MITOR-621020 format. One line per 3 residues: for each residue x, y, z of C-alpha. Coordinates in steps of 0.2 Angstrom, whole numbers. Example, Ala and Ser with C-alpha at 12.3 -4.5 7.8 and 13.67 -1.06 7.14 Angstrom:
62 -22 39; 68 -5 36
This chain:
1301 723 1078; 1284 717 1073; 1277 727 1059
1259 732 1061; 1247 736 1047; 1249 754 1052
1267 753 1049; 1265 744 1033; 1253 757 1027
1265 771 1031; 1279 763 1022; 1268 761 1006
1262 779 1007; 1281 784 1008; 1285 773 994
1271 780 983; 1276 798 988; 1294 795 984
1289 788 967; 1277 802 964; 1290 815 968
1303 806 956; 1290 806 943; 1286 824 945
1304 829 945; 1307 818 930; 1292 827 921
1297 844 927; 1315 841 921; 1309 835 904
1298 850 902; 1312 861 908; 1323 853 895
1310 855 882; 1308 873 886; 1326 876 885
1327 868 868; 1312 879 862; 1320 894 869
1337 890 861; 1328 887 844; 1319 904 846
1336 913 849; 1344 903 835; 1330 908 823
1332 926 829; 1351 925 825; 1348 918 808
1335 931 804; 1347 945 809; 1362 937 799
1351 935 784; 1345 954 786; 1364 959 788
1369 949 773; 1356 956 762; 1359 974 768
1374 977 757; 1365 970 742; 1348 977 743
1353 994 751; 1365 998 738; 1364 987 722
1350 983 710; 1341 966 710; 1352 953 701
1349 950 683; 1351 931 684; 1334 924 687
1339 910 699; 1348 922 710; 1334 934 709
1321 921 714; 1332 915 729; 1334 933 735
1315 936 733; 1311 920 743; 1323 926 757
1315 943 758; 1298 935 759; 1304 924 773
1311 939 782; 1293 948 781; 1283 932 785
1294 929 800; 1286 945 808; 1302 950 817
1301 969 819; 1320 972 815; 1318 963 798
1302 972 794; 1310 989 798; 1325 984 787
1313 980 772; 1305 997 775; 1322 1005 774
1326 996 758; 1310 1002 751; 1314 1020 755
1332 1020 750; 1334 1008 735; 1319 1011 723
1323 996 712; 1319 984 725; 1302 991 729
1291 978 720; 1299 964 728; 1298 972 746
1280 977 743; 1274 960 738; 1283 952 753
1275 965 765; 1258 962 757; 1259 943 760
1264 947 778; 1249 959 780; 1237 946 773
1243 932 784; 1251 940 800; 1246 957 804
1240 974 797; 1251 989 802; 1248 1007 797
1265 1009 791; 1264 994 779; 1248 1002 772
1257 1017 767; 1271 1007 759; 1258 997 749
1249 1012 743; 1265 1020 737; 1270 1004 728
1256 1006 716; 1267 1018 706; 1279 1003 702
1270 986 703; 1264 977 688; 1256 961 683
1252 948 696; 1262 958 709; 1250 972 707
1235 961 710; 1243 955 726; 1245 973 732
1227 977 728; 1220 962 737; 1231 966 753
1226 984 753; 1207 978 752; 1210 970 769
1215 987 778; 1202 999 785; 1212 1014 779
1206 1022 763; 1216 1033 752; 1206 1049 748
1220 1057 738; 1216 1059 720; 1233 1055 715
1232 1037 721; 1214 1035 716; 1220 1040 698
1235 1029 699; 1224 1014 704; 1213 1017 689
1228 1018 677; 1234 1002 685; 1218 994 681
1219 1000 663; 1236 993 661; 1232 976 668
1216 974 658; 1202 961 660; 1210 950 672
1212 963 686; 1196 972 684; 1187 965 699
1202 968 710; 1204 986 704; 1185 990 706
1184 982 723; 1198 993 730; 1191 1009 721
1174 1005 730; 1183 1003 746; 1193 1019 745
1180 1030 738; 1164 1023 745; 1157 1025 727
1148 1012 717; 1152 1014 699; 1148 998 689
1136 1000 675; 1139 982 669; 1151 968 671
1162 971 657; 1179 977 663; 1182 989 649
1166 998 652; 1169 997 671; 1185 1006 670
1179 1018 657; 1165 1023 670; 1178 1025 684
1188 1036 672; 1173 1047 669; 1169 1047 688
1187 1054 691; 1186 1067 678; 1170 1074 686
1176 1072 704; 1193 1080 701; 1192 1092 686
1208 1100 691; 1218 1084 690; 1226 1076 675
1213 1064 667; 1215 1046 671; 1220 1041 654
1236 1030 649; 1248 1042 640; 1254 1038 623
1268 1045 612; 1265 1049 594; 1268 1034 583
1281 1044 573; 1291 1047 589; 1309 1041 588
1309 1033 605; 1294 1024 613; 1293 1020 632
1293 1001 631; 1308 1000 619; 1318 1012 630
1314 1004 646; 1319 987 639; 1336 995 633
1339 1004 649; 1336 987 659; 1348 977 647
1367 975 648; 1370 990 636; 1358 1002 645
1366 1000 662; 1384 1003 656; 1382 1021 652
1396 1033 657; 1391 1046 670; 1405 1058 665
1398 1059 647; 1381 1059 654; 1384 1076 663
1388 1083 646; 1372 1076 639; 1362 1083 654
1369 1100 650; 1366 1099 631; 1348 1094 634
1346 1110 644; 1341 1101 660; 1352 1113 670
1340 1127 665; 1326 1120 675; 1334 1107 687
1348 1107 700; 1360 1093 701; 1373 1094 714
1379 1112 715; 1374 1117 697; 1357 1122 689
1341 1130 694; 1330 1127 709; 1313 1131 701
1311 1114 695; 1313 1098 705; 1331 1095 712
1338 1079 703; 1353 1076 714; 1346 1062 723
1333 1056 710; 1340 1038 709; 1336 1037 728
1318 1042 725; 1313 1034 709; 1316 1019 698
1324 1020 681; 1307 1016 673; 1299 1030 683
1312 1043 678; 1310 1038 660; 1291 1039 661
1293 1056 669; 1304 1062 655; 1293 1055 641
1277 1061 649; 1281 1076 659; 1263 1081 662
1257 1065 670; 1261 1068 688; 1267 1086 693
1270 1089 711; 1260 1104 718; 1275 1115 720
1279 1113 702; 1262 1116 694; 1262 1126 679
1251 1142 677; 1246 1153 662; 1250 1171 667
1241 1185 658; 1251 1201 660; 1245 1219 657
1253 1221 640; 1242 1207 634; 1255 1193 633
1252 1176 641; 1267 1167 649; 1266 1149 654
1277 1141 666; 1281 1137 685; 1278 1153 696
1289 1156 710; 1292 1171 722; 1307 1183 719
1306 1195 734; 1291 1202 742; 1283 1210 727
1290 1200 712; 1287 1183 704; 1298 1174 693
1291 1163 679; 1301 1148 672; 1294 1146 655
1293 1129 645; 1308 1134 635; 1319 1136 650
1319 1155 650; 1315 1165 666; 1305 1181 667
1303 1192 682; 1288 1202 685; 1281 1214 697
1265 1207 705; 1255 1223 699; 1260 1218 681
1249 1202 682; 1231 1203 677; 1226 1184 679
1235 1168 683; 1226 1151 678; 1232 1134 683
1238 1124 668; 1237 1105 667; 1252 1104 656
1270 1103 664; 1283 1117 661; 1295 1103 656
1295 1101 637; 1291 1085 628; 1303 1076 617
1318 1079 628; 1326 1062 622; 1321 1064 604
1338 1071 599; 1348 1059 608; 1356 1042 603
1354 1027 614; 1371 1028 620; 1368 1046 625
1352 1041 634; 1362 1027 644; 1375 1040 648
1362 1052 654; 1354 1039 666; 1371 1034 672
1374 1052 677; 1357 1054 686; 1360 1038 695
1377 1043 701; 1370 1052 716; 1386 1063 716
1394 1076 705
């Protein structure tokens, strides 16, 4: 058979088409293989993230952070990796840790702050970061403040504005700019008479006192110099080897001898007019509990505000006021004693900034008794 130019062209076209098809198939196969590898890597990452979260669950949901610095640094890095990965399950687990194990709150909050600055800003993370202001310190506090500055949400509650001012006072000159910037963002107020940090914070303190006259002043609390126990010394002790080895059974006796049952409920025992302390270790850190005991008037929940009650016989009783039936009120006084009055016996009731809880609760206790008391309050059962 004689091949004509037409036959030759057709053959070349077929060959070219065959080569093109082979090339496309090869490229497609390569892309498919690459896609499979990437998909496998993604699922492997998800599995690793889930395994890390599950491995950490037992530790960070139930135990305090490790005392060993190297171990703590490794766990902190892992938690930050969980947050920065942006996997919803890991973020949800970190939120659960924040709610159920207060001792991990700084570490979790800083990890969430870094995630919000680099990945995404979520409303639930904003709420967590605001609440962390009660426990963060030093450079961690500055990280939280810078992260909050990036959110559109603003905290209008005086409690958190006051907490921010106190945090600025604690941190001093190095954080004045971060603190003032966040205060401006939250309040929409410009209070900066000069560039000196001390004066700037002093003017924010004055602004707070004028804006919220019924709130506690934004002043760092101090104990008398002659007090037996000071906050920093006790905090250091309770965080050390001796302080964490208190005996919960002995602590229950200390709780009773310190008259705590007169105002507070723990388990099935005690009064309900004061805050229930049964699950206090699931709500507050050790340092927060210590601070609340030493400075009881610093932050009083609305339901436990103290009132000065003037009655018809001229006496004035001060304490927490609660209902006792339709026409009676009961006053839990600062000495732990209760008085029940008819409503028509009351001439005037005035809000008092001082807590009904007496100061100096720990003054008559030894260090060992304080360790035992904290062991009891952190036992979560009775």
